[in-house]
C-alpha positions, 0 to 999 in steps of 0.5 A: 534447372532442367527437369529430370525423369527417371527411366524407371518412372517413364517406363512405368508411366508410359508402359515402355520396356526399360530395355528399349530405352537402354538399347536406344542409349547403347546405340547412341541414338539418345543419351541419358544423364546418370547420377549414381545408380539411376539414369534420367531423361532430360525434359528437352529429350521427351519429344525426340524420345516419343518419336522413337517410341512411336517408330518402335511400338506403332510402326514396328521399326527396329533400333537400326531402322530408327537410327537410319531414319534419325540420320536421314531426318538430320540430312533433310533438315541440313539440306532445307537449311542450305536451300533456304540460305541459297534462296536468300543468296539468289534473292540478293543477286536478282 
């Protein structure tokens, strides 16, 4: 079973504004599990969430910028997979 951390606990422990976490969710950047009145962060989301926190607090990148960076990083990862596949195909034809 996945470990769940409440947004409230996470906000307090890491000194993060709960509103920032809710803005990430409202923007569709990250999704939280909801049970009753409480929202939870899944353990597997922590590294992604920490990246967004660094963007926002350390680099002063707003929510829209975080979303743009997220899309660009996904595109780069997709292109890297394609290049790897094409290199494999090229290697087979040599």
